[in-house]
N, C-alpha and C positions, 0 to 999 in steps of 0.2 A: 531643891537646893539651887541657889542663884549661880548661873554659869556665864562665863565670858562669851559674848556674842558678836557677830559681825554687824548686826543691825539692832539698835536700841531705839524704841519708840517711847517718847515721853508725852503722856497725856495729862493735861491739867484740868482738874475738876473744881468748880465753884458752885455748889448746890445744884449740880446737874447730874444727879444719880440715874434717872431714867435714861438720859442720853448716854451716860457712861456705860450702862448695860448694853445698849445697842452697839456702841463703839467696841466693847470687848467682844461681843458676839461676832462682829464683822471680822475682827482680827483672828478669832478662833478658826475661821474658815481659810486662812492663808495657807497655801501649799508650800510652806517653807518653815522648817523647824528652827533654824538658827536666828531667832530674833527674841528679844526680851521687851516686854511692856513694863515701863515704870509709871505707875499712876500716882500723881501728886495731888493730894486732896487739900485744897485751900479753904474748904468750907468750915465755918465756925460751928455748925451743928454736927452731931454724930451721924455716921453713915447708917442708912436704914438696913434692916435685916435682909431684905431681898438683894441688896447690893453686896452685902457681906457673903451671902451664899454663893453669888456668882464668882466672887474672888476665890472662894475655896474650891471651885470646880476647875480652875485653870492653873496649871503649873508655870505658865510663861509670864505671870504677873508678879511684880514687886510693888506693894502698896505702901505709900508714905503719907502719913497724916501730919500736916505742918502745924496745925493748931491755930493758925491765923491766916488771913488773906495776904499772901505775898505778892499778888499780881501774877499775870500770865507768864512772862518771861523769867521773872525772879523765881517763881515757883518751879519752872522748868529747869532753871539752873540748879536748884536744890536737888532735883531728881538726878541731874547729871553728876553733881558732886557726890551723891549717894553711890552711884555706880563707880566713880573713880576711887572712892574710899575702899572699895573691894578689890579693884583690878589695877589701879595706878596707870592705866593707859586708855586712850579713847578707842571706842569701837570704830569701824570703818565709816559707818553712817549713823548719825543721830537725827531722828525725825521728831520734830517738836510740833505738837498739835493741841488744839482744844478738843474736847470730846463731843462737839457738835458734829464732827465729820464721821463718815462711814467708809471703810475700806471695802468697796464692792468688787474689786478685781483680785481674785485669789492668787494671781501670779505676779502681783506688783513688786514684791521683794526680789523674786527671781530676775525680773527685768532690770531692777535697780542694780543688782550685782553685775549685770552684763554691760552696763554703760561704760564706755571708754572714759577713763578719768584722765583729763589733761593735767599738766603741771599747775595750771592756774584755776582749776575748778574748785570752788569753795562751797557753793550753795546751788541746789536744784529747786526750781519752782515747778511743781507738778500741775497738771490740770485739776482745778478745784471746781467741780460742777455744782452750781447752786441748786439745791433741792427745791427752791421756790421758783427760780427763773429759768433753769435749764441752761444757763450760760456759764462760761468759764471765768472765774475771777482772776486768773492769770492770763497773760503777764500783767501784774498789778500796775507797774510803771515801767515804761521803756526808757524814759529819760528822767534826770534829776529834777525835783521841784525847784521852781524859782523862789526866792525869798518872798516875792509879792504874793505868790499863790499860797504859801504857808500863812502869811499874815492875813490873807483873805479868810482862810479856814479858822484862824483864831478869832476873827471878827464874827464868823458864823457861830462860834461857840461862846460868844460873849454873854448869851442868855439862852435858856432852854427854849423859849418861844421861838427865837430865831432859828436855832439849830433843828428843832422839830419841824418847823416850816420848810426848811431846806431839805430835811429827810423826806418829807411828804412829796416835795417836788421830784426828788430822785426816785421815789417809789412810783410816781405816776409815769415817769420816763421809762422805768423798767417794765411797767405794764404795757406801754406802747411797744416796747421792744418785743415782748412776749407775743403781742398781737400781730407782729410783722410790720411795724411802722417803718419810717425812714431811718430809725436808729438801728444799729447793728451790734450784735454781740462782739466784744472786743477780743475774744479768743481767735487765734489765727494759727491753724496747723502749719502754715508756711513759715512760722517763726520757730518751729521745733528745732532745738539745738542752738538757737541764737542767744547771744548775751542780752540781758535786760538789766534795768536799774534795780528794781525791787520786786520781791516775791510777795504774794498775798500771805498774811500772817497766820491764817487758820491751820496751815500745814506747810512746814518748811523742812527741806531735807538738807542737812549740813554734812558735808564731808569732814572727816576728822581733821583735815588740813586747816579748816577755819579756826579750830580751837588750838591746834598745835602751833599756829603762827601768832597766837595771842588773842584770838577772838573770844567773845564771851556772850552770855545771855543776860548779863546784868544791864538791862535797858536803862537809859538815862531818866526814864519816867516810870511811874507805877504801872500804867496801863495805856494802851493805844499807841499807834504809829510804830509798832514793832518792825513793820516793813522797812521804814526809813532807817531805823537803827541798824538793821541787818545790812541794808544797802550801803550805808556809810561806813560801817565796820569792814565789810568786804572790800570796799574801795581803798580804805587805809591800809589794808593788808595786801593789796595788789592781787586780789582774788576775783574771780568771775562768778556771776549768778546766771545760770542757764535755765531757760524754759524748756521743759520736757513734757509735752502733753501726753506722751505715751504712758506716763505714770499718772494714774487718775484716781481721785477720791471724790466723794460727794459731801457737800456741806449743807447741813440743816442749821443755818446761822441764827445768831441772837438768842441762843438758849440761856446763856448766863447773864448777858447784859440787857436783853430785851430789845424790842424794835424801837420804841419811842425812847428818847433820851431823858433821863431824870436829871434833876439839878446836880446830883453828885457825879453822875456819869459825864454830864456836860463839863463840869469842872475838871474831871480827869482828862477829857479831850483837850481842853484849853491848856492845861498844864503841860501836856505832852507836846503840843505844838510849840509852846514857849521853850521847853527843854531842848527840843530839836534845833530851834533857831539859835539858841545860845551855844549849844555844843558844837554844831556843825556849820553854822552860818555866821558865827562871831557877833551875834546880837548881844547888846548889853542887857543886863537884868532889868526887868520892867519895874518902873517906880510904883506901879499900881498894886494894891494889896491883893487883889484877886489873882494876880499872876505870881505871887511870892509866898511860898511856904504853905499854901492851902492844901496841897497834896498830903503833906505830913500830918496836918491836922485831921484830915479825913481818915487817914489810916488808923488813927487812935480812936475813932468813933466806933 
């Protein structure tokens, strides 16, 4: 029976059933009974039998099949709406994740409950350790992006060849980091408890205040740049995003989207940048067809 909980984890699946099993098994080891996992399945195909059997083994799971791909944050919002339809009030913490991550620390939720919640705390960015690189993806951004930087990223995503070339350069840079080159991991334990601009999107911890003050997970775009959406929403609500590396998960990234960018994923990236620029940077709608309405067309495919 579904019970009201202090902590609700919302995991979004998109054809990532093996990863979801690993994700569930890591949560099953948490030494804290008062949490609920809501799994939102955006996959178009049926769940495999081995996944269904895992669901049946754990009472802390509520499984929702959406029937279509709602996108990451829109899918997560449907999971939160499902919870609210039962209890009509927010749990203290709402943790939104993709299922590429693993909860390796069995005491993470106990530590979360012990955090001092200030009047302006809205979001926590935990340590998200890359399974590939061993570095922390947080803090994702310390300061707000400039419009020029976002327009540069949109240029990068003007064609898959350009974006994949840029990805490969980033990949090489990370290899150099792993080998101990002049580049350094951006994680900094000295920043613990400090305010940052944006959290990495694979695992975000929302205090209920974020939603009670009018925040939402209804991202301005279908997919990508959820970090900026959260950052801008928190800013408008006069709430802070705090980096807390003492709360740690591991991320085995790119399970659902892949490492190299397809034409479709490239267009999602570009659309998201344009949506952010128009919503938060007052950019006028683009006159070019590739930056208008393409996202809706892709959703129908």
